[in-house]
TORKOL-880806 format. One line per 8 residues: number of its first residue (from 1); for each residue x, y, z of C-alpha. Coordinates in Angstrom, 2 decimals, decimal comma. Layout:
REM residues N
NUM = X/Y/Z; ...
REM end
This chain:
REM residues 434
1 = 161,70/38,46/144,14; 163,24/41,51/142,32; 161,83/40,71/139,00; 158,37/40,19/140,52; 158,47/43,88/141,95; 159,90/45,06/138,44; 156,93/43,24/136,76; 154,20/45,07/139,27
9 = 156,01/48,42/138,75; 156,00/48,28/135,14; 152,12/47,22/135,59; 151,50/49,94/137,83; 153,20/52,74/135,48; 151,11/51,59/132,43; 147,79/51,70/134,13; 148,93/55,45/135,16
17 = 150,21/56,23/131,80; 147,11/54,82/130,44; 144,83/56,98/132,78; 146,88/59,87/132,16; 146,01/59,60/128,26; 142,68/58,57/128,19; 140,81/60,79/130,94; 140,51/63,72/128,52
25 = 139,03/61,63/125,71; 135,14/61,98/124,36; 134,61/59,33/122,08; 131,49/57,91/120,72; 131,89/54,93/122,98; 130,90/54,84/126,50; 134,42/54,29/127,31; 137,77/53,74/125,27
33 = 139,43/50,16/125,63; 142,64/50,41/125,91; 144,89/47,39/125,13; 148,42/48,69/126,71; 150,46/46,30/124,54; 149,43/48,14/121,58; 152,38/50,23/119,99; 152,34/54,02/121,13
41 = 152,46/56,71/117,91; 155,53/58,40/118,27; 154,97/62,04/118,85; 157,92/63,36/117,66; 157,00/61,39/114,16; 153,82/63,10/113,89; 153,74/66,46/111,66; 151,25/68,93/110,98
49 = 150,45/70,74/107,68; 148,35/73,76/108,44; 145,96/75,95/105,86; 143,23/78,38/106,60; 140,65/75,77/107,26; 142,12/72,51/107,49; 145,35/70,86/109,15; 146,89/68,09/107,53
57 = 148,57/65,44/109,80; 151,03/62,85/108,99; 152,81/60,01/111,28; 155,12/57,14/111,22; 152,65/53,98/110,38; 152,97/50,97/112,54; 152,81/47,84/110,39; 152,51/45,34/112,60
65 = 150,05/42,61/112,58; 147,94/43,50/115,65; 147,47/47,04/114,26; 144,46/47,71/112,29; 144,25/51,50/111,90; 144,24/54,56/114,13; 142,07/56,60/115,66; 142,25/60,47/115,31
73 = 141,32/62,81/118,46; 141,02/66,61/118,45; 140,34/69,81/120,73; 139,54/73,37/119,60; 141,64/75,09/122,43; 139,73/78,08/122,76; 136,26/76,43/122,89; 137,06/72,86/124,52
81 = 140,15/73,38/126,23; 142,27/70,04/126,34; 139,33/67,82/126,24; 139,92/65,70/123,22; 137,32/64,01/121,42; 137,36/61,34/118,87; 136,95/63,07/115,28; 138,32/60,12/112,72
89 = 138,64/56,43/112,64; 141,54/55,56/109,94; 140,74/52,22/108,64; 144,41/50,89/107,14; 147,60/50,63/109,23; 149,34/51,90/105,98; 147,70/55,30/106,13; 150,03/57,91/107,39
97 = 148,03/60,97/106,37; 144,80/62,75/107,40; 143,32/66,14/106,32; 141,20/67,52/109,11; 138,75/70,25/107,07; 136,14/72,87/107,99; 138,38/74,13/110,45; 138,18/77,83/111,64
105 = 141,06/80,43/110,36; 143,79/81,51/112,74; 142,49/78,96/115,75; 144,55/76,47/117,88; 144,01/73,16/117,73; 145,51/69,89/119,70; 145,55/66,60/117,92; 146,49/63,24/119,42
113 = 146,34/59,75/117,60; 146,11/56,25/118,89; 146,70/53,07/116,97; 143,62/50,42/116,99; 143,68/46,62/116,91; 141,81/44,01/115,00; 139,29/43,84/117,71; 138,90/47,66/117,92
121 = 140,81/48,02/120,93; 143,04/51,12/120,88; 146,68/51,98/122,19; 147,59/54,81/124,93; 147,27/57,93/122,95; 150,15/59,70/121,91; 151,37/63,11/123,51; 149,11/65,88/122,49
129 = 150,74/68,52/119,61; 149,18/71,99/118,95; 148,93/73,30/115,42; 147,56/76,79/114,60; 145,06/77,39/111,34; 146,66/80,30/109,12; 144,92/83,73/109,06; 142,35/84,57/106,40
137 = 143,70/85,85/103,21; 143,29/89,56/102,92; 140,32/90,83/100,62; 140,96/93,29/97,97; 143,54/95,70/98,28; 141,67/98,93/96,85; 137,51/99,59/97,22; 136,22/102,94/96,96
145 = 132,37/104,24/96,59; 131,24/106,77/94,20; 128,60/109,35/96,32; 126,20/111,55/94,57; 124,33/109,51/92,30; 120,74/109,58/92,05; 119,37/106,94/94,75; 122,27/104,60/93,84
153 = 125,76/103,86/95,12; 128,40/102,61/92,88; 131,11/100,24/94,45; 134,69/100,08/92,23; 137,32/97,38/93,57; 140,95/96,41/92,33; 140,81/92,63/91,21; 142,29/90,43/93,56
161 = 146,06/89,10/93,19; 145,13/85,78/94,04; 143,99/83,40/91,09; 142,28/81,40/93,66; 139,60/83,73/94,03; 136,60/83,03/92,47; 133,93/85,36/93,46; 133,21/88,54/95,83
169 = 130,35/88,90/98,07; 129,29/92,73/98,56; 128,38/93,71/102,37; 126,32/96,63/103,21; 125,18/98,37/106,30; 123,83/101,80/107,50; 124,15/104,11/110,44; 120,90/102,45/111,86
177 = 122,28/99,06/112,20; 125,83/97,25/113,18; 124,83/94,10/111,48; 126,63/93,79/107,66; 123,99/92,40/105,10; 125,03/90,24/102,14; 123,65/92,14/99,24; 125,38/90,68/95,97
185 = 127,81/88,19/95,06; 130,02/89,04/92,08; 131,07/85,60/90,55; 134,18/86,47/88,84; 137,44/87,81/89,80; 138,21/90,14/87,02; 134,46/91,71/87,56; 134,92/94,82/89,92
193 = 131,84/97,02/89,94; 128,62/96,89/91,16; 125,99/99,55/91,33; 123,64/99,29/94,45; 120,05/101,04/93,25; 116,53/101,88/95,22; 118,40/103,24/98,06; 116,58/106,36/98,57
201 = 117,43/110,15/98,64; 120,49/111,40/100,67; 121,14/108,20/102,55; 124,21/106,90/103,59; 125,73/103,25/103,49; 128,75/101,49/104,31; 130,25/98,62/102,38; 132,84/95,93/102,41
209 = 133,93/92,95/100,43; 134,65/89,58/101,04; 136,81/87,50/98,55; 135,85/84,10/98,41; 138,27/81,08/96,92; 137,08/78,40/94,39; 137,14/76,04/97,51; 134,89/78,63/99,45
217 = 137,00/79,77/101,64; 136,63/83,36/102,52; 138,84/86,26/103,15; 138,86/89,01/105,74; 136,58/91,45/104,84; 138,20/94,48/103,12; 138,31/98,42/103,99; 135,12/99,79/104,57
225 = 134,33/102,58/102,21; 131,08/105,19/102,99; 128,98/107,05/100,80; 125,81/108,91/100,22; 123,03/108,94/97,86; 122,32/112,31/96,02; 120,00/114,41/97,78; 116,86/115,87/96,53
233 = 117,10/119,26/94,64; 116,42/122,36/96,75; 113,10/123,46/97,14; 111,73/126,52/95,82; 111,40/129,40/97,93; 109,01/132,61/98,48; 106,23/131,59/96,06; 103,61/134,26/95,88
241 = 100,19/134,26/94,12; 98,00/137,03/93,25; 94,97/138,07/94,69; 93,54/140,94/92,26; 94,27/139,96/88,59; 91,16/139,48/86,36; 90,67/135,93/84,93; 94,38/135,15/85,76
249 = 96,69/134,51/88,95; 100,32/135,24/88,44; 102,60/132,87/89,84; 106,43/134,20/91,11; 109,02/132,64/93,29; 112,54/132,78/94,04; 114,57/131,14/91,48; 117,39/128,54/92,69
257 = 120,73/130,38/92,63; 123,02/127,19/91,12; 120,93/126,24/88,22; 123,74/124,01/86,69; 122,05/120,88/88,24; 118,14/122,30/87,87; 116,40/121,01/84,65; 112,90/122,63/85,35
265 = 110,25/123,38/87,49; 106,58/121,53/88,09; 104,01/124,04/88,98; 101,10/122,09/90,84; 97,52/123,07/91,42; 94,18/122,42/93,31; 91,21/123,75/94,09; 91,20/123,22/97,76
273 = 93,98/123,41/100,16; 93,84/119,80/100,96; 93,01/118,40/97,53; 94,81/116,51/95,04; 97,47/118,76/93,41; 97,95/117,87/89,80; 100,44/118,94/87,68; 99,97/122,31/85,97
281 = 102,65/122,86/83,96; 106,69/122,19/83,41; 108,29/125,32/83,95; 112,28/126,33/82,57; 114,94/126,42/85,02; 115,48/129,87/84,15; 111,87/131,25/84,95; 110,22/132,40/88,03
289 = 106,60/133,59/87,10; 104,08/131,91/85,36; 100,53/133,42/84,87; 97,46/130,65/85,12; 94,74/131,76/83,00; 91,62/130,86/84,90; 89,09/132,53/82,64; 86,63/132,98/85,84
297 = 86,05/135,69/88,41; 86,60/135,07/91,89; 88,12/131,76/91,58; 90,36/130,23/94,12; 93,42/128,16/93,52; 96,17/126,60/95,68; 99,78/126,01/93,95; 102,89/124,23/94,86
305 = 106,25/124,17/92,97; 108,97/121,72/93,03; 112,59/121,63/91,55; 113,27/118,68/89,50; 117,18/118,18/88,67; 119,26/116,63/85,54; 118,65/113,03/87,04; 114,94/113,63/87,50
313 = 114,95/113,90/91,15; 112,28/116,25/92,39; 112,14/117,86/95,66; 109,28/117,37/98,20; 106,14/118,12/97,51; 105,31/118,01/100,97; 105,33/121,82/101,70; 102,62/124,21/102,43
321 = 100,74/125,54/99,49; 100,35/129,33/98,41; 96,85/130,47/97,72; 96,06/132,86/94,83; 92,47/134,05/93,67; 91,07/135,87/90,42; 89,38/139,33/91,12; 86,15/139,20/91,89
329 = 83,52/140,85/89,63; 82,45/144,13/90,79; 79,47/144,58/93,26; 75,82/144,97/91,12; 74,45/148,68/91,19; 71,55/149,62/93,23; 68,35/151,06/91,40; 67,08/154,14/93,18
337 = 64,53/155,63/90,97; 62,73/153,77/88,09; 59,59/155,99/86,83; 57,90/157,28/83,83; 57,75/160,79/83,20; 56,91/163,11/80,40; 56,55/159,82/77,97; 60,19/158,57/79,16
345 = 61,43/156,33/81,33; 63,86/157,65/84,16; 66,42/155,36/85,97; 68,65/156,41/88,70; 70,84/153,92/90,72; 74,03/153,80/93,05; 77,65/152,43/92,57; 77,81/148,75/93,91
353 = 81,46/149,61/94,75; 84,36/152,27/94,00; 85,54/149,65/91,36; 82,83/150,35/88,72; 84,03/152,97/85,92; 80,60/152,54/83,60; 76,88/150,73/83,42; 75,56/148,52/80,83
361 = 71,56/148,89/80,91; 69,53/145,55/79,59; 66,18/146,79/78,17; 63,74/144,09/77,25; 60,92/144,93/75,17; 57,69/142,71/75,16; 56,74/142,09/71,66; 53,88/140,03/72,33
369 = 52,48/137,16/74,96; 55,17/135,03/74,00; 58,08/137,10/72,57; 60,40/139,87/74,04; 63,66/140,97/72,99; 66,71/142,45/74,38; 68,96/145,38/73,59; 71,86/146,75/75,67
377 = 72,75/149,90/76,14; 76,38/149,83/76,84; 79,11/152,18/78,72; 76,86/154,60/80,53; 79,37/156,79/82,90; 76,69/158,45/84,79; 74,29/157,42/87,20; 71,06/158,30/85,51
385 = 69,25/157,35/82,45; 66,35/158,52/80,71; 64,73/156,55/78,10; 63,01/158,38/75,50; 62,40/155,22/73,14; 59,13/153,90/74,27; 55,94/153,34/72,78; 52,69/153,52/74,94
393 = 50,68/150,03/75,93; 54,32/148,10/75,90; 55,88/146,64/78,68; 59,61/147,24/79,23; 62,08/145,46/81,73; 65,24/147,34/83,03; 68,41/145,71/84,39; 71,44/147,22/85,29
401 = 75,11/145,80/85,57; 78,48/147,25/86,63; 81,60/147,14/84,80; 85,28/147,76/86,22; 88,45/149,02/84,67; 89,32/145,58/83,19; 85,88/144,97/81,64; 84,67/142,69/84,33
409 = 80,83/142,46/84,77; 78,92/142,70/87,87; 75,44/140,58/88,00; 72,81/142,34/86,90; 70,05/144,13/89,17; 66,57/142,71/89,41; 64,52/143,46/86,26; 62,19/146,91/87,03
417 = 59,20/146,55/84,97; 57,63/149,90/83,75; 54,61/150,25/80,87; 53,31/153,69/79,68; 49,31/153,17/79,38; 47,70/153,73/76,06; 45,94/157,21/76,04; 42,28/155,79/75,93
425 = 43,05/153,57/78,90; 43,85/157,09/80,46; 40,39/158,48/79,04; 38,41/155,61/80,17; 40,50/155,16/83,56; 37,86/155,94/86,77; 38,62/159,51/87,86; 39,76/159,32/91,82
433 = 37,34/160,56/94,43; 38,21/162,80/96,99
REM end
C-alpha cells in the first residue's frame, strides 16, 4: 500500500511539473506532446554567451537512445514577458551549441531547452534562464561640421578604432522635423569626409554617424553636430536713379561696407516695372555708380542691383525696383506771327518752356512741283526772325524747334506756308470794291 501511494504521488508530481513547464510555451503545433520519462536538460549546465545581436547557448548533451535532439524556446521579456515560444529544432542529440541571431542589442531574453524523442515527443522543459545582449558599440569618437560653405556642409570625423567597422551611415535632419534620414553610406572605415550639397542658402542641418561592422551590426548614433550653409550676400541699399539727365540715367547706391567677400555687383534693367529684368552690366566691387547711356529723350527704365560674393552667391533679386528717366525733350515753341511785310518774312513765337535757350528755323523752299530743299538757320536766340532771302513767286514753309542747354531739340512746330506774289500777279489782281 505504501509503495502504491508513492507511485501515485510521483505521477501527480510529474503531471504538476509538466503543467508548470509547458503552460507558457507557444509552439508551432497545437499542443506540445510531453513524455515525462525523457530526461530534462540540467539548467545548471546551460551556459549563455551574449553578443550585441546574438546569444550562444551551450548545454550538456544527453546521449541516450531515446533522445533524438532538442527544442529551443525563447521569450523577449520586454515584449512577451515569460511567454516562451519555440525558435529552433536541433536535429542531433550530440549537438550542444546553438546560436540565436538577429536579436536586439541591450535586450533581456529568456530561454528554455527540452530534449526530444524519436517520435517527436519532448521532455519537460528546463528551468528558464535569462541572458542579456550587449549594448551597441559606440560610434566614431569625434565628428564636426563646417559652417558657412556655399549651399553645402562638410562633415569630418575620426576613423573608428574598431577594425570590424566596414562603413558609416551619414544621417541628417533639420529644425522642421525630428526624423533622421540616411543621406550617404561611406564604404570604408578610413574614409572620413563627406560634403552634403544642394542645401540652399542660410539653412541649418544636424548630422550624426552610425558605424556598421562587416556583419551589419550598427553602433549607437554618434554625437550630433549642427551647421549652417553660407547666407546670401547682403543686399545693396539706397539705390537712386536720376530723372533729369540728357540721354542717360545715372545710378548710385551705397556700397557694401565689408567688401572682403564681395566680388562684384550685377545691375539689371527692365522697360517696365513688372517686366523681365535682364543683366545690364557687371560692376566692380569698389564702385557705387553707373551711367546708363540710353541715348533717347524721355525714356524710362527700371533697375535692380544685386551683390555677388566670391563663391558666386548672389543676393536676392526679389527686391523693389527703382525708376530712372532720361530728360524729356524741351517743349516746342508756339508761333504767334507769320507774315510777309516789305518783301520779307517776319516770324514771331513764344518759348514752349523755360528750358529753351535757342531755336532752329527750318526753311523749306519749293523749287518745282516735284522738288524742294530745306535749309536750317541755327541758334536763333531771339523770339523774332526776319527772312529777307526770299524770291517773289516762290512758296516757303517755316518750322521752328527749341534747343535746351544740353542741345536737346524739341519737336518742330507745324509748318507755316508763305508766298510773295509776283509783281504782274499783283497788277492783274482785281481791285477790291467798296
